[in-house]
N, C-alpha and C positions, 0 to 999 in steps of 0.2 A: 831675552833668549823667548822662544813664546810658551814654551811649558817648563813648571819647575822642579826638574828632574833632582831629585835628593835622595842620597840614597845610604848616608852615615848617620845613627843616628843622634849622633848630636847635634849634626849640620838639621837636620830638619828637623830637631826642637827648639832652636836657638828663634829671640824672637825677630831674626834678623830673617826669619825664613817670613815671616808674615810679606814681608815688602813683595814676594810673588805674584800675590794674592791681589796687589793693589792694582789693578788691570786698568781703571780708566788715566789714559795716558795726555790725554789733551783739557785744557780750558774749559772749553764748550762743553765736551761730557761731563764735567764735573759738576761747571752750572746746572745744567739738566740734572741730574739728580740730586742735588740740592735744592732745585725750584720743587720735582716732584714731591722728595719726599716732605719738604717743609706743607705743600699743599696740603697733597694727600694728609698727613700727618694731621697737620693745625685741625679740618675739618672732620675728620675721623674722633679726633678729641673732645670739639664744640659735638660733633649730633651725636657721640655714645652719653657723655656727661647727661645731654638733656632729656635723652631717653630714661637714663639711669634715676633720673629727678624726676621726673613725671610717672614713672612706677613705683616709686617708695614715697613718693609727695603722697601717694590714694591710696586710702588703708583697703579700698576694694584692689585693687590690682596687684598690691604685695605680699597678697594672702594667698597668692592664686600660683601653682606650680607652674604651669605656662607662661605668665614672666619673671618666673624667678631663674627658669632657663634661657629666657629673653637679656635679662639684670647679665647673667653671666656672660651671655655672651657680647653685649657691652662693654662688661668691666674687659676680658679678656681684650677685645678691640683696643679699649683703649691702655692697657698695659704693653700691648702689642705694636703700637705705635709711637709711643713715648721710647721704650725700648730701641726698637729697632731706627725709628729715624737718628737719635742720639749716638748709637752706634756704628749704623750703616755710613752716615756724611761722616762721622769722626776719622772710621775706617778709611772710605774711599776720597774723602775728599778732602779732607782734612791729611790725611797721610799720617795717624798718629801710632806709635809702634811703642812710646816711653811707655807697658803699661805688660806687668807677666804674664804665663802663659794661664795658671791660673785666674786671672782676670779676665781672659780673651773668653775662657772657654763659658768662666760664671756671666758674662753679656749673652755669650752665646746660646746658655742654659735659659737667662731667660725668653731671650725671644721664639726659642722652642718651648716652652711651656707658657706663653703668649696665644702663639699661633694654635699647636696645640690644643689647648683650651677651648678657645674661640670656633675649631670646628668641631671638638667636641660638645660645646653645648648646643651649638646646632643643628645638633647628632639629639640630643634631649630633647630639641625642640621638634624636630625628625619624627620620634618616634611619639613623642608625644599626641599631632599628630595622628601616627598610626594603629595605635593602640585606642584615637578618639572612634576610629573607624573601623575597624576590624574587630572589636569587641566594646560596642558602645554601651552595653548593659552592665558591665565593667568597671567602667572606665573609673567614674569614682571612688570606689574602692582602693581602684589600681593605684592610682596618680593622686594621692595624696600630697599637703602640704610638706610632710614628718619623710616621707620616701625621696620627693624632690629634694629637701636639705641633702638625703644624706649619697641621694645621685650624685651630686653638685661639687658635696665631698670628697666624693671616689674621685671624682672627674679630675680637678685640679693636682689631688694628691699625687695620681698616674701619672700627670702630665707632667708635675713638676720632677715626681722620681725619671723619668725617661730622658727628660731633657739633662737630670742633672750627671746623667750614668759619663760622660765625659770629662766632667770634674772630678768626681770620683773615681778616676781610672782606666774605665773604658777608652782610652785612647791613642790613640798609635806612637806617642809618643814613652807609654808606659806598658804596653805590649809590645813593640816595637814590631807595629803592624806596619799595611801598605795605610799609609794618606791621602786623604781626599783632597782632591783638586780643584775642590773648591772652597775649603774650610780650613783654615788654620788648620792639625793637630787634632785633626778629627778622623777617626779610623775607618772604612771603607767598612768594614762589615757593620759598625753602627748607624753609620749615615745609609746601608740596607735596612737595616731596620727599622727605622724613623721613617723610610719611606714607606715600606708595608706598613706598621700602623697609619701613617696619614690614608695611604690606599684604602687601608679597610674602612678605616672610619667616612672616607669621602663615597666610598660602594655602599656604606650604609645606609647614608645621610640621600643617593642616589634612589636606595632599594625603596624606602618609607615612602620617600614623597613620589617614586613614582606611582605606587602606589592608592598613594590618594588620589591622583589625577588620574588612575584607571578609574576608583567608584566613582569618581567626578563625570570622568566622562559616560560613564556607563549611565549615573540617574541622569544627565544630559539628556542623553538619548530613549532612555523614557516616559522622562518629562515631554518631549519633542513628539512622541509617537503616539502618550496620552494626548496633548493637545490638539494633532492634527486627527485622529478620531474625535473628539470633541468640538472642531472647529471653531479651535480660536487660539487667540496668538499667543507668541510664546509673550507673555507677562509671568511668570514664576519662575524664571531661568535661578532664580532666587540665588545665591552666596556662591554655588556652583563656578561661574564664570570666576568667578573672582578671584576665588582661592587660586583655581586653574591661571590667570594669568601670575599670580603672584608667585608659585610655587613654578610656574617655569623661569620668571624672573630670575627668580634663586639659585634655581641652578643652571641656569645657562650662564650669570654672573661668577660661581662657583670654578664650574669646567673652564672657563675663557680665562678666569684669575690663577689659577695652580695648574690646571698642562702642562702651562710651560716649562715651569719651575719643575717640576716633578718628573717633567720630559727630556730634561738637560739632567736631570739629579742622579735620574737612569743612565744617562747614557754617557756621564761620570764615570759610571762604578765598570762598563762593559769596555770605553773605549776612554784612548789621551782625547781633553779637549782642547781643541785651538785658544788662544790669545781673543783671538775673536766671540767665540764661544762663550767666554767666560766674561766676556763685555756685555752680551747679551742677555745674560744668566744676570750681571748684577740688576738691568734693567727690568731686565723681568722680573727680580726681587720685590720692584716696588707693584707690582700689581695682586699682590698678596696683601701690601696696605690699602690699594686702590679697593680690596675686599671689604676688609673691617670699615674702608670708609663709607662704601654702602649698602652693606648692611642694614643698618639702622634705617633707612632713607626706603628701600626697597622690602625690607619684612618688619620690624617695630616699628614703624611710621605708619603703616599701612593698616594697622589696627586702630579700628574708630576707635577703639576705647582708650589709646595711647592721641587719635586725634581732636581728642573732643577735649582731650584735657589737655594738651595743647591750644588749641584756640581761647581756654579757662583760661589757662596762663596768660597768654597775650589781651584777652578781656580784662584780668584783672590788674594787667599792667595799664592799660589804657585810663581804666575809672582813677586806679591811684595818680596819673599824672593831671589827669582833670579835673579834682577831687585839688590837688595841689595847686590847683592856678583858682578853687572859687572861693565865694567865702564862707563863715564860718556857718553862715545859716543855711545855705546851699549844699554844706559841704554833710551839715546834718542832712537833710532833703535828701541827700545823695543815700547815705549811707539803710536810710532807712527804705530805700526803693528798692536799696539791694537786698535788704532784709525779706522784704516782702516777696524778690525774686528768685528765692535763694530755692526756691522749693522749684522750680523750673530750670535750671539751670544745667544741671547735672545727668549727663548723658553715659546711661551702659551698654556698652557691645555686648551680646550673647555668645557665643560658639561662632566667632568668628573665627579669622586667623588662629589667633591662640586660641580659640573658645575655653570657654569655665563654664562657662553659664549654662551646660547643659543638664539634661534628666532624660535619659530612656527608658524603653519600657522595660520590666523586668523580664526574663526571660527570652530574651528575642535574640534571634539564633544570624548566623551571620550566613543562613541560606537565604535572607530574608535581600536577595540583590537589589532589587529598584529602590529600596528603602535604605540611600544612602545617604546624602547629604542632607543639612541642613540650611537654612539661609545666614547672609549675615544680616538677618534682623536688628534693630538697635532698638529697643523700650526705656525710655523716657524714665526713671525715678528718681523725685523728688526727695532731694536732700534730707526733708525731715527725718524719711528713715533712719537718718544715722546720725542725725543731732536734732533727734527732738527735743533731748536734756538742755538742751541751748533756747530752746522755745521762749523760759520762762525772761533768761537773761536780754531776751532781746525783744520783748515786750516794752521797755523804756523807749528802746531807740523807734517801735512802730508808732509809739502817740505822740512822742518827739517830734518823728518825722512827719506825723498828720498832719498835727496840729501849727507847724514851721511853714507846711505847707500851703495852709490856708491864711496864715496871716502873710505871707510872701502876696497872694491874690489880695491880699487889703491892701498890700505897703503899694503895689500893682494900681490901687484905683483912688490913693492918698489927693492926683491931681482933680478928679473929680469930686471931691469933699472932704471933710474929715468925719463925717458923719457918718458919709456910708465903709468908709474905711473903719471905725470904732465898733460898726454894725456888725463889719467879718471877724474882725480881733474878739469881738464877744462871742461870735458862734463859733470861732477855733476854739474857743477855751471849755464852750459847751460840748462840742463834737469833738475832740481831744479822744475823753476817756472814753465815749461812747463806743469810738468806733476799734479804741484798742478791746473793752471790754463783747465785742461784734464776734471774736474768733475767739473759736471751742478748742479748750483744753483737750491732751486726750488721755483723760478720763470721763468715767459714766456719767461722773455726775453733774457734768459740763453736757457730756453728750449726749445723756437723754433730755435735756432740757433744750436741744433743737426741736422748733416749730416740725410738722409734718406737713411738707411743701401737699398743698392744696388737692392738686389731681388724682391721687390715690385714693384717697375717701371718694369722691366722686365720681372714679373709676368704675367699682362694684365687681364688675367682671371680668376676669382674664383666662388667659391659657398658656398652662403650661406644657412645656414639651421633654422628651425625656429621650434624649439619639446620643445613641454611641457605641463601640464596640461591642457595647452584650448585645445591639439590636443583630447583632451574625446570628452566635447561639439563638438567641430570640428565644429561649425555654428558661422555663423558672421563674425570673424576674431580673431587673438589670442588675442584683448582686452575684451574680453568675458567681462570676471571679471567685469570689469571697467563697460561696459556697459550695465550689467545685475543691482551689488549691488553698484554702483559711481555713474552714470544718472541716472536709477532706468530706461532705457529706457525699453516703453512696449511692442515692439516685444520680445525681449529677454525674459523679465521678463512670456509671452505666451510662449517661448517657455521654458521654465522649467518648467513653472503649465503642461504642456502639457505631457511632454515627461520623468519627475521624480517624484518621490513621495513630497508630502510635506513637507514640515520642511530642506529640500535639499539647502545642505550650499556647495560653492567652495571647500573646503579640502576632500569632497564626493566624488571629482571627480579623487583625485587621485589616488585610489586602482585601478583604469578602466586604466589607462595610465601607460600599462604592459612591452610594447614593447618585446613583445613573438616572433616577428619573425623579431627583428632589426641584422643584419647581418651587422658584419661593415667592412668585406673586400668584401660585395657585395658594397656597399655604397662607400668602396674608388675606388675598379674597374670601376662601373658607372660616377665618377666624375675624373677619369684618360679620360676616353674617351669619356667625354663631353669638355675634353681640358683646363680643370680648374690645375692650380697650385697651387693654395691655396687652403681653405676650411675653411670655422666661421660655428661655431655652437653656436646657444645658452646656454652659463652654466647656464646661471637666466634669466629670466624676468620678468617683472615687475612685476609678482605676486611673486613672491620672492622663487621660489621651483627651487630647485637647481637639475643639469643631474647630479653632485659627491656630492662624504658625505661632503658634508660641516663641519666642524666643528661645523658652528655655526649655521646653520641651521637647528634644530631639529625636525624630526621627518618630516620634509618639504626636504627633498631631495630623489635623485630615488635609494641613499643605504638603506633609512631606510623604506620604502612606494613603491605602485609603480611598474618597475623594480623590485628594488634590484639589483641593477648594477650598476656600474660606466660608464655612459654613452658616459662621455670626454675621460676617460682615453682608455676603448676601441677603441672607434672613433679614436683616436688622435694614437694609436699604428699601426694600418691597414692601416691609410693614411702614416703613415712617411717609411712602410715598400714599398709605391710605389715612396718615395719621394716626396711627396707634400706638405707645408706648411703647418701649421695649427692654427689658429686664432683660438681665442675665443670672445665671445659674452660676454656682464657680462650687465646689466643695473646698475647702484646705485643706483635708488630707489628702493623701492615697497609699493604699492597700500596704501593693507593696515596694512602692520604691525604697530603695536600699537607704537615703539621703534622712526619708523619715521614721524607718524602722530603727535607726543606729540613732537619734533621737529620742523615742519609745525608747529604745536599753537605756539610755541614760540618767531614764527619768525626764524627762523632755527639759533635764539641764541647756544643753544646746540647743542651738536655735537653727544649724546649718541646712534643713529642708525650707525652716522658711524664710529664712535670708535669702537663698539662690534656686525659690523656687515660688512658696506659696506667693509670698510681698510683690516679684516681678509679675508674677503672672496678672496676682489684682490691679495694680497699678499701668500695663501694658491695655485689659479690656480699658480700661478709665479713660484712659488718657487717648484711645486706637477706636472703641469703637461712642463712647462718650453715653450709656445706657441711661434710662431712666429711673432704671431699679438694678439694685445688687440681692441678687438670691443669695444666700451665702448657707451652704451645710457643712458638713465633715466637723463638727468643731467641737464632737460631746469627750472626747478623751482626752483634749491639753488643756489648761487655763489659760485666760488672755493674757500673763506671762512668758507667755511661749507662743502662740500667732501673734503679738504685738498688732492685736484688733484698734486698740483706741486711737493709735499715734494714725495706722491709713485710714480709720474716719475721721480724725480731726485734722485729716491734710483732705479730705475727699470733703469735708464739709467745709473748708478756709480757705482752699488753695483751687480744686479742680476746676476743669470744665464745664464740671455738672454741680458744681456745688448749689446753688440754687433752685436745682429741680428733679437731685437724684434720692431716692427711698431703701433705704435697706432694712434688711429685717432683725431677728434677733437672735441668731445664730451664729456667735463670736465667741466664743469657747463654752468650757466645759460646766458654765453657769450660768449663764446670758441668758438663755431659753424662757418667757415669759417674764424675764427681768430687766434686762435690757436693751439696748437697739433703737431702730426706727419704727415698727411696728412688731407687732407678735403672733408668732406662729405657734409655739409652745410648743406644737407636735403635730405629727401627721394626721391630718384627716380631726385636728383638736374640734371638741363642741362644747363651747362653755353652756355652763347651767345658769349661766344667770349675765345680766349683762357690764357686760370689763368696763373698765374706768381706763382702758386702753385700748387709744384703734387695732385691731389685727386682723388677721387672715385663715382662714380657711382652706387649704389643700387638699381635694380631693382627685382620685383619679378613676376613667371610667373603667377599666379591668380594676376588680378590688384585688385581684392576686396580685398585682406587678404596676411599675410606673412603667417600665421599657414595652414593650412591644414581646409578646409570647403569642409562640405560630400554634399552640395547643391551646389556646382558651376557649371555651365555650362558652354559650352566650349566657346559661349560668352563671357565668362569674362577670358579670357587664351588668352596670347601671343601666336601669330603664331613663325615661324620658320623666318619666314622676318621680322617678327617686334622684334624680340632678335636680330638676324644679324644688324641689322638696328645699333640698340643701342649699340649693340659695338662697329660699325663703327663709329658711332658719336663720341663715351666717345674717343677709342683710335687715332682717330685725334684730337683729345683736349687734351690729354697727357694724361686722367685717366684711372684707371681701373674699369673692369666693372664685379662687385658682383649680379651675379643670383641669385635669391632663389628660393627655394622647401622648402613646409611644409609637414612634415611624419605625417601619419596616428599615431593613438593611438599605434597603436600595431608594430611598425616600419617599416613600407612601405612606400616606396616614390611610388607611384601610378603609374600606366602605360602611362597616359599622362604627367606627368612631368616627366618620362625617357627618353621618345619620344622626346621631346622637347631636352634634357638636352643632347641624340645619335644627333641627328639634330645638334647642337651646335658644338659638336664633330668631324661631316665628315667634317663641313663647313670649323673647326678651320685644319682639316686635313691637307688641301688643302690647304688655305690661310694661315696657323698662321705665315708663313714665315715674317708678313703683319702685325704682331699683337705681338708675342712677340716681347722683347726686343727694340722693336722699337720707335720712338723722333717723336711727333708734325714736321711737314715739317712747310716750308714757308708758305705754306696756306693752313689752312685743309680742304678745298670745293673750290669747283668750283664756282664761283659767278654767274654764268649761272643756277645755277639748285643745288639740295642738293641729289641729286644722286650721284655726286661723291665724295669720299672724301681720303685724301694723308696721307699719313705717310710715318716717313724713316726712315733710318738706314747709318748712315753715308753719301757718295753721291750716294745712293740708293734711288730711290724715287719709293712710292706703288701708285698707284691710284685704289681705290677700287670699282667700276661702281656697285649699285644695283637696276639698269635696261638695260635689253641688248637694244643694238641698234636696230630696225628692219632694218636697210639698212648695221648690222655686221661693223659699224664703227664708230670707238671712236672718238668723237674730244675731245680735254686739248687744254686750253685757256694758262694756268699755267705752265704748265712746259716749257720749252725755249728751243732747241732741240737744238747739232751741230753736226760736222760731225760723232762722235766716238757716237750718237748714237745710243743705241742698245736697244730694246724693245721686252719682254719675257711677256710670260703666266702661272700663278701659275696652274699649275693640265694639262698644256697642251706643249709635246715635240714642241721643233724648238724654231726661231725667230718668229716676226711679221712684216710684211712691216708697215711702217711710211711712211708720206709728211710731208713738213711742211704745216700747215694751210696758206689758203691767210692770213688771220688776223695775229694774233699771236696763238702758239702754233702749234701741230701737232695733225696730221690725224691717228688713228691707225686700219688698217686693221683686223679685225678679225675672229678670225677660224670661220666657217660654223657652223651651228648648224641645227642638224635633225627637223623638227615637232616631236613634240612627244603629246602626250595626258596628259601629268603629268604635273602638273606645273613646272616651269621651277627652278633649283635653283636660292636662292636670292643672289647677290652677285658674284661679279665677282675679279680679281686683275691682272693687269699689272703690272708689273718692268720694271722700265725705268731706263737705266742705264749710263753715256753721259750726262743727263738734269739738269740746272738749276734755 
């Protein structure tokens, strides 16, 4: 018969009724179904099991809500493939009917539960993406791990409950109602309800992904327009294209696999199905299995984090195979090499398709339509950040591996003589402990013992650049946001009320940070003419906005909004073209970051902000830009145990690409300043009263009231040339470095008054730089009788820098002890100067005659003393 038409209740509920639904009539059809189920089912189990292993083998991924949803999807697909293949093949291929109605409904419930849970997990993943796009500033608070587990629990309970309803009584046998033409014992009304449930799930998934695609398309269009105006190629399309392609594939496969099945189910409710259509339905059912098989390929495995984990698994497997074939000595060496490179193998992807390494600017509104998507940037985070406790256990392996390497080299040279081999063995025994001891431990006693790279003390002069979103309001200081919404200062609130629309947030200033006129090569030329040997740029101030495409500062960085440029990278390239050292300022804290505020609320007993924001950014900066200096700040509220500073510095000194040249300051925890670190800042504009025993730096600003640009500054609030030179001379005489700050405008312009001050400093250094660069403090830093004469030295040569020209053209120096071989010259003047021994002690130097001039005299001159003590 073509259609099972059963009218009597007793008949339609008998086991024999199931034979009416076994529609595969030929052996070819059965073999085809068995082949499809076997192939799809096996691949589905393998792929999804691999996804589960990759997620739960990594502590980083298994804690993230996005990956919990993916693991639920993988688990549901595994169960669906196992239950569906077993029951479907058993029913349609082997035509087994020797089981009860309850057993059949139980199997059907398992299939329904698995497929429903698969779609529901996909919906949660879609909602995760939807929330991250629609409410980026609240994502971290809304999508927590606890809420993810609760959502998954509700999902599985709901799916299991709905699928169990036929077994619990909602079937055509118990209700004596119309039975489905596709499934034995299933009530038509239940089938209609289940179809509606699945359609709702599919509709929500399509809506969520369509929203993400629309925002991605909107951002790409904005980027294309911006780059067309700037005359640049589309080099920053970033993650949007990849994300869009992934979502298109997900939606396409989802619709193609489920549409035929749902269409036939809906048709069966309103019309009778022919035997041919029921055969078509049987084959179309395998498309749902195909969807479960394809999910991990087009979705989970497109995650670069999981892809990197997969590569690590294969790499580990290859190493183990290779190690099993090697000799014990080679195995020891191999283990050592693995440990030495373990800090370089771990890749972590931030805010990719399943992104979790995302941190948005607080208070961002949805109205910022063009600030939508961030890239699938990968940052490479050394494993030592989470495996630091294992380091001491690994030290014996390092020592043994280093010695073994030398021993193997000695053995290779045995053919050239036992004496050479014996010498190398002795060398290995001697150098092994030394090589192991050269590594710095993550504690201050070890880190503070690291010698400071020589270039920093030789450089002496640097330029500090404070630039960020605070340059947009350009009023008060770079602490604008804190004074306005942290302290609620009345004058800041009035300023915003007068200048900006109601309900203005700090994030609304970001689009105004355009950097339209930023010319990094012009900046580098200016800094070089100013005599700077190094430049320090703010990569991120306490506001949290990053001047590079930080992978963990979603939508709150210079690539996603504002300039749409990598400001850190562009300036670094320009500086290095002129052989100027590059330093990066980075604030540990962020005033209003929800993660930081939560950690602060816990008394800094949690470290979510450090592990998800601060440390990833520091590693990214080092690995991407290879800075010569890291100028840390924002340390004062929390201890080192919170910031994990020592772990980062140990990696920086031991394994980073700049381990031999990088210099750091002392702002790494709330009790570090002037106690721990590379060199000491101690405090802003710090001036020691005596010669410090530790290398230090004075940071000062041309604008006395602000480090960032202020539109309301006046000339009286700026340092003049004489003040700058005086600070520089005093600093260098006490063995310090001088870091002079300027604040560019939001457009990227260093205003003329700042340029004039920098160029004046450069002109002075052109003449007197010999007394500054590569100098050392002398036994006396300044004359006891005055604070206008300061000393530096280079070996036996002493430089006396005097800030006021004596009226009688005779400079009296009481500290140097002259000798018959003493020779005095003046930098910038040809020939030697006459001098005579002072009646008391020291010497009297006759200076060149200065012609009267209506212009203010130069500030500071230098006499070079040779042959004095």
